C-alpha positions in Angstrom: 3.6 -10.2 17.5 6.7 -7.7 18.2 7.3 -5.8 21.4 5.4 -2.7 21.7 6.6 -0.2 24.7 8.0 -0.5 27.7 5.1 -1.2 30.2 6.7 -0.8 33.5 10.6 -1.2 35.5 11.0 -2.1 38.4 13.6 -0.6 41.2 15.2 -1.4 44.3 15.4 2.1 46.3 16.8 2.6 49.9 13.8 4.5 52.0 10.5 3.9 50.1 9.0 6.6 51.6 11.5 9.1 50.4 11.7 7.8 46.8 7.8 7.9 46.8 7.7 11.9 47.6 10.2 12.3 45.3 8.9 10.2 42.5 5.3 12.1 43.2 6.2 15.6 43.4 8.7 15.7 40.9 7.6 13.7 38.3 3.7 13.6 39.3 3.3 9.7 39.6 0.9 8.7 41.7 0.7 5.8 44.1 -1.9 2.4 43.0 -1.0 -0.1 45.5 1.6 0.4 48.3 3.0 -2.9 50.6 3.2 -1.8 54.2 6.6 0.5 53.4 8.0 -2.5 51.4 6.9 -1.8 47.6 4.8 0.6 45.6 3.3 0.6 42.6 3.1 4.0 40.6 1.2 5.3 37.8 2.9 7.9 35.7 0.0 10.8 35.4 -1.0 10.1 31.4 -0.8 6.8 31.6 -3.0 3.8 31.3 -1.2 1.1 32.4 -1.7 -0.7 35.6 1.5 1.0 36.8 4.5 2.6 35.4 6.9 2.1 38.0 7.8 -0.5 40.8 9.6 0.5 44.2 10.9 -2.0 46.5 12.7 -1.0 50.0 15.9 -2.0 50.3 16.8 -0.2 53.8 19.0 2.5 54.4 22.0 -0.1 54.7 22.1 -0.2 50.7 25.1 0.8 49.3 25.1 2.4 45.8 24.9 1.4 42.3 28.0 0.3 40.9 26.0 -0.3 37.6 28.4 1.6 34.4 30.8 2.3 37.4 32.7 -1.4 38.0 29.7 -3.5 37.1 27.2 -4.1 34.1 24.0 -3.0 34.7 21.0 -0.4 33.4 22.7 3.2 32.9 18.8 5.0 32.6 14.8 4.4 32.1 13.6 7.2 30.0 10.1 8.7 30.1 8.4 10.7 27.2 5.6 13.7 27.7 3.9 15.2 25.4 4.9 18.3 24.7 8.2 20.9 25.3 5.6 22.8 27.7 5.3 20.0 30.1 9.6 19.2 29.4 10.0 22.4 30.4 7.9 22.2 33.6 9.6 19.2 34.1 13.0 20.7 34.0 11.8 23.2 36.6 11.1 20.4 39.1 14.6 18.6 38.7 16.0 21.8 38.9 14.4 23.0 42.0 14.6 19.7 44.0 18.5 19.4 42.6 17.9 16.6 40.5 18.6 17.6 37.0 22.5 16.4 35.8 22.3 17.3 32.2 20.1 18.3 29.2 20.8 17.2 25.5 19.6 17.9 22.0 19.6 14.5 19.6 18.0 16.2 16.9 14.6 13.5 17.2 14.5 14.3 20.8 15.1 16.9 23.5 16.5 15.8 26.8 16.9 16.3 30.3 18.8 13.8 32.7 18.3 13.5 36.1 19.1 11.1 39.0 16.7 10.5 41.9 17.9 10.3 45.8 19.4 6.8 45.5 21.8 7.9 42.3 19.5 5.9 40.2 19.7 8.0 36.7 16.7 8.9 34.6 15.8 10.5 31.2 12.5 12.3 30.6 12.1 13.5 26.5 10.3 15.1 23.7 9.8 13.4 20.6 10.2 15.5 17.3 7.0 14.4 15.2 7.7 12.6 12.3 6.5 15.0 9.9 8.9 17.6 11.7 12.1 15.3 12.3 15.2 16.9 10.7 16.7 15.3 7.7 20.0 14.7 9.1 21.5 11.1 6.9 25.1 10.3 7.4 27.2 7.5 5.9 24.9 4.7 4.5 21.1 6.3 4.8 21.7 5.9 8.7 20.6 9.2 11.0 23.7 11.1 12.3 23.8 10.5 15.7 23.2 14.7 17.5 24.5 15.6 20.8 24.2 19.2 21.4 23.5 21.3 24.3 19.8 21.5 24.6 17.8 24.7 24.7 14.2 24.4 25.8 13.0 28.2 25.1 14.4 27.4 21.4 13.2 24.1 20.9 9.4 25.7 21.9 10.2 28.7 19.6 10.7 26.2 16.7 8.4 23.4 17.8 5.7 25.2 19.9 5.1 24.7 23.1 1.7 22.5 22.6 2.7 20.5 19.8 2.2 17.1 20.3 5.5 14.8 19.9 6.0 11.4 19.3 6.5 8.7 16.3 2.9 8.8 15.9 2.3 12.7 15.1 
């Protein structure tokens, strides 16, 4: 049986309480289990997983991640939202918390990039429904790579604020 989807991610963070405040307040995760200030397991609001994110406290002395600077490591996690209205709402939260670091229109996805309080990068994206996917073919029949500035208002005008995204739609 092939892999179906990512079930959860686990991050090392400096301060568990501070990270819990961020992931709950900005992205709407809820705590499903906390282990005495050492670890917590969170569930995304629209998820049926027992948890989607694990946070393990390292303490204030933990250094910044060197992944992508001087070491190999993970670049970012990507979470999907169902509608452009939700992407727009999260955009506002990320801006309000000073966490937004970029926005891209990849043709097939509309993506926000942000960093949490420990500088760990993540993406929140809306996937263009297959039936509305632009047909941009490059050499050999492969889809062309597109990285353009994201205009959420223009995307809403094109696809609708409440259009359900994703590959199944």
